[in-house]
N, C-alpha and C positions, 0 to 999 in steps of 0.2 A: 126294139129300139126306143119305142115310145116310153117304156118303163124306165129306161136309162135316162132319157131326157127329163122325165118327171122327177127322177131322183136328183138330177143335177140342179134343176130349177127349184123344186119344192123343198120340203122339210127333210133333212137327212135322217131324222129320227122316225120317219114314217115307214121305213123298210124294216124287215124282220131283224136284221143285225143292228140297225140303228136304234130300234126300240129297246132292244136288250142292253145296248151300250148306255142308253139314257138311264135305264133302271140300275145298271151296275155302278153308275157314277153319281147316284143320288147323294146329295150332301148330308142327308139325315141318317145314312147308314153308319152303324157303329164301327164297322170294319169292312174289308173287302169281301164281296160275295164270290167265293171261288167257284162255286157250282155254276153260277151265272157266267163267270168269266170263261170257264171251260166250254160252256154251251156256245158262247160267242165264237170261240175258236173252231168248234165243229161247223157252225154255219158258214164261217169264212172258207173253210176247206170244201164244203159240200156244194155251195152255190156258185154260179158263174160270176155273179156280180158281188159276191160276198166280200172280197178284199177291197174293192173300190168303195162299197157302201160303208165298210168299217172305217176306212181312212177318213172319209168325209164326216162321219159321225164323231170320230175322235178329234179331228181338227176343229169341228164346230164347238165341241165341248171345251176344248182348250182355249180357244179365242174368246168364247163367251165369259169365261170365269177368270181370265188372266187379270191379276191385280185385284180380284174380288173375293173369290172363294177358292182357296188353295186346297181344300179338302177334295173338292170335285176334280181339281187339276191332278192331284196325286192319284186318285182312283183312275182317271183317264190314262195317265202314264203307266200305271200298273197293268191296265188292259192292253195297252200298246206293247209293253214288254212281254206279256204273256202270249200275245198273238205272234210276235216275232219268234218266240221260242217254240211255238206249237203249230205254226202254219207254214205253208210252202213258199216257193219262189215267187209266185204271183204277188203275194203280200209283201215279200221282202223288197221287190223292185219298187213298189209304191212307197214303202217306208224310207228307203235309201235315196229317194229322189232329193236332189239338192234343194229345191224350193221348200219341201216339207221339213228338211233338217234345219234350214235357215229360220223357218217359223218357230221351231223349237228353241233356237238360240234367242230369238226375239222375246220368247216367253219369259226368259230369265234375265232380260235386260234391266238396266237401272230404272227405266220408266215404270215398270210394273212393281219394282221393289219386292221381289219374291223372297220367301224365307230360305234359309240355308239348305233345308232338306230338299226343297224343289230344285234348287240350283245343282246340288250334288246328284240328284236323280237324273236330270237331263244330261249333264256332262258325262255321267257314267254310262248312260245308254249310248250316246254318240261315240264314246271311246270304245265300248264293247262291239258296236256294229262296225266301226271302222276297222277294228282288228279282225273281226270274223269275215268280212266281205272284201278285204283289201286285194284279193287276187281275182275278183270277179268284175270284169269291165262294166257290165250293165248296172253295177251297184257302186260305182266310183264316186257318186255324189256325196255320200256320207264321208268318204275318205278325204275328199277335197275340203269339205268344211272343217273336218278335224285338223287337217294340216294348217288351215288358215287360223284356227283358234290357237294352235300351238305357236304359230309365228307371232301372234299378238300377245303372247305371254300368259295365256289362260292356263291356270293350274287345274289339272284333272285329278279326281280322287284316285286312290290306289286301285289297281286292276285286280278284280276277283276272277281268277282263272276258272273256277268252278262254274261261274254263271255264264261263261262263254260257250261251254260244251253243248248245251241243248240247242243252240241256234243251228248247228249242223245236222240236227236230227228232226226235221219237220215231220209233223204228224202223218200227213197223207203219203208222202214219198216213201217213208220207212214202213208204214203199215202194209204197203204192197209186198215188200220183201219178207215181212214177218207173218203174212197171212197163211202160208202153208203149214204153220205150226199147229193151229187149232184143227180139230177133227171135223168140224162142221163149219160151213161158211157163215161169216158174220158181216153185216153191213159196215162200211168204213166209219159211219157215225158212231158205232158202238165199240170201236177199237179204243177202249178207254181202260183205266186201271182195273175194271172188273175182271179182266182176263188174267190177272196175276195168279188166280187160283189154278190155272192150267200148268203153270210152271213156278212152283213155290221157290222163293228166294231170288228169282230173276225178274227184274223190272223191265218192262217194255220202254222204249224211248218216250212214249207219251206219259207213262207213270213217272219216269225219271224227270221229265220236264216239270210235271206238276209238283213232284216232291221238291225239286230245286226251287220252284217258286214259293212253296211253303217255307222252305228253309230261309229264303230271303226275307220273308215276312217275320219269321222268328228272330232273325238277326236284327231286323229293323226295330222290332219291339224291344229287344235287349239293349240296343243302342240308346233308345229313348229312355228306358228305365234307368240305365246307368248314368245318363246325363242328368236326369232328374235327381238321382241320389247325390250327385255332386253339387248341383245348383241349389237344391232346397236345404235350408238349415232346419234341423229337427226342432219342432215346436213353433216355428215361425212361418209355416206354410199356410197358404190359403185353403179354404175348404174344397174348392174345385180342384186345386193341385193335389191335395191329399186323395181325393176320390179317383183322379186319373192315375195316380201312383199305385193305388190299391188295385185298380182294374188291370193295369199292366202287369202287376205281380201275379194276379190270379190267371191272366192269360198265359203268361210264361210258364206257370206251373202246369196248366193243362197241356201246353205244347210239349213240356218235358215228358209227360206220361206217354204221349204219342211217340216221341223219339225213342224212349226205352223199348216200346213195343216193336218199333221198326228195326232196332238193332238186332233183336232176336230172330227176325224173320228174313232179313236181307243177307245174301251171301256175297255181295260185292264188297271186297275188302276196302277199296278206296272210299266207297260211300259210308261204310261202317265207321271208318276212321273219322270221316267228317262229322257223322252223327255223334260220336263219342266226344269229339272236340267241342261241339256246340253244347253237349250235355255238361261237360266240365265248366264251361263258361257260365252256363245257367246256374250251376251249384255255387260258383263264386259270387254270382250276382245275388243269389238268394241270401248268402251270408252277409253281404253288404246291406241288403234290405233289412235283415234281422237286427244288425247293429244300429241301423238308422232308426228302427222302431224302438229299440231300447233307449237310445239317446233321446228320442222324442218323449218317451214316457218319463224319463228323468227330468227333462226340461219342463214338461207339463206340471209335474209335482212341485218343482221349484217355483214356477210362475204362480201356481195356486197358493203356495205358502206366502209368497210376496204379496199377492192380492189380499190374502186373509190378514196379514200383518198390517196392511194399509187400511183395511176395513175396520179393524178393532183398534180403538185408540188406547194409549197406555193408561193404566189404572193409577192415577195420581189423586191424592187427597185434595179436595177443594180448599182454597184459602179461606181463612176465617174472615168473616165480614166484620165491619166496625161495630155493628149492632149486636153481634154475638158476644156473650159473656163466657169467660173461662169457668166461672163458678156460678152455678144456678141457685138462686135464692128462691125457694118456693114460698108459698103464702104463710106457712107455719113459721119458717125462719124469719120472715119479714115481721110477723106479729111479735115474735120474741125479741127482735132487735128494737122494735118500737117501745117495748116495755123497759128497756134499759135507761138509766138516768146517770148523768154525770155530776149529780149533787155531791159535794165533798162530805157532808154529814149524812152518811148512809143510814146510821142507826136512827137518826132523827126522822129521816124520810120514811123508813119502814114503820116507825112507831106512829107517825101521823097517818100513814096509809091505813094502818090497822084501825086507828080511831075513826077515820072517815068511813071505813067499811062497816063499822058497827052503828053508824049514825044514819039517819034519814037525810037526804039532800037538803032539807030545810034547816038542819042543825049545823050547817057549815059555818055560819057566822057565830054560833055559840062556841064552836071550837076556837075561833079567833079570839073571842072574849076570854076564854079560859087561858089561852096562851099569854094574855096580858097579865094574868095573875101570877106568873112564874117569877120567882125571886132571882136576884142576881147570883146568889150562891148556887141555886139549883141550875142556873144557866151555866155556871162554871163546871159543875159536875157533869153536865152532859157533853162537855168537850167543845162547846162553841164559844168562841172569843168575841169580843166587841168588834174587832175588825171584820170577823166573818159575818157578823150580823149586819154591818154596814155595807157589805158586798151585794150588789143587785143580783148576782147569780143565786144568792140564797133565796131571794124572792122567787126567781124562776124555778129553782129547785123545788120549792114547796108547791108551786103551781104545776110543775111537771108531774109531781107525785099525785096531786089531786086529779089532773087530767088523765094520767095513766089509769088510775083506779076507776074513773068514770067510764073509760073505754072498755075496761075488762069486765065491768059489771053490766049484765044485760038488763037488770030490772031497774037500775037507777036512771033518773032523768037528767038531762044536761042543764047547766046553769044558764039563765038568760043573760043577754049581753048587758042589760042595765044593772042587774045584780052583780055581775062580774066587774063592771066599772066602779060600782060603789065599793066593792071589796078592795079593789086596788087603791082607791082613794083613802079608805080607812087604814089600809096597810102602810101606805106611805106616811100618813099622819102619825101613826104609832111609831114608825121608825125614827121620825124626827124628834118626838117628845120623850121617848124612853132611852135610857143609857144602854140597855141591852135588850134584844128581842130574841127569844128562843123560838125557832121555827120548827114546828111539828116535833116536839119531844115526847118522850114516853113518861112524863111526870104525872102527878095526880090529876084526875079529871076535875076535882073541886078544890077550892081554896077557902081558908078561914079568914075572918076579919083581921086576925093578927098578921096574916101574910100580906094583906093589902096595905097596912100602915107603913111598913118600911118602904114599899114602892112609892107611896105618895110623898113620904119625906124625902126620898131620893129625887123625885121630880122637883 
């Protein structure tokens, strides 16, 4: 009695059953630990306080995590469902108590804001228990709560008739009737699926209950996978969503292999039909997953092409700057253009240039003196008119010829500024005094005294 009082007052997880329930509902588990769940069922059936300790631990686990961690809540509800299907009347009476059922209803109340999966799980459990124990007066609490919920307009999920059958075949009560079949005595705790080898193709109630629980898990995973395939758009999913989707697909594939093996070993026609139906649904689900993966690959390629197009700018020619020239004049062309002259009398310019090239720079003024000895007739023969001689451009033409030659010759020295000014003054004086001046002609380099007399008389 002291043990029971300590259990009521102390930690409900300090008992053997409570400790295993705490382990089986750990939020870090990737999925349900079915080996541990079946061990909990064995402890509930074997120990006197097992049912009460299990209910306390499950209730504590549910109230602690309501509105906080619904993974733990789902694991606790799975253990509760498994124990109802595999344990005896002692446990059923405690589960169907009206206070306990009302606590389950509060669990899915709007205050806790539970997810849809938890709501449907609790409502389906209440509905199945009310249907299974409706003719048993000592378990009428669940039926009363179920009727109250219906009166309030609560909608329950569709009834799964296959999940209701194992409730009427609790582990311990049936194991006593099935015990004469084995050839040697076996403890009740070992009356588990291991004895399927003694009767191939025939499942014991315990094996059937465990198989049904596993089928429920398969269908739950299938429902989640199907919902994710509908909700997730290929190529727009988050990394964690994609990882969960791939894990569900791998889990369903491994479960399908087990289903195929069971179909060949089970002789129960009804169960085989159920397994084949689930197998067909799995195949259809895998086809949907394959199409989703193909659409995702296409979407990823298109998005990659769009990103690449945005990353690479269009190849357009840069506009010409104002400083850029359409024609490139190199140094040689520039030098050749500088050598051109716009002097009208080209022959005279060439002739004077040739003369200057043959002379030393100091003889430039001698050339000017020689040009003064040219007669008017020789000036006419050269093609130069009086009007042309009076044109200042003629002076610049002669100067440009001299300047060009001085630039092209590397050995000649440049004329000083004083000499150049004196040259311009003498040139201007000669232009005013003479009737005609021939600039840089190809006449004779020397003149006789007879040639000078007509010039003087003309002056």
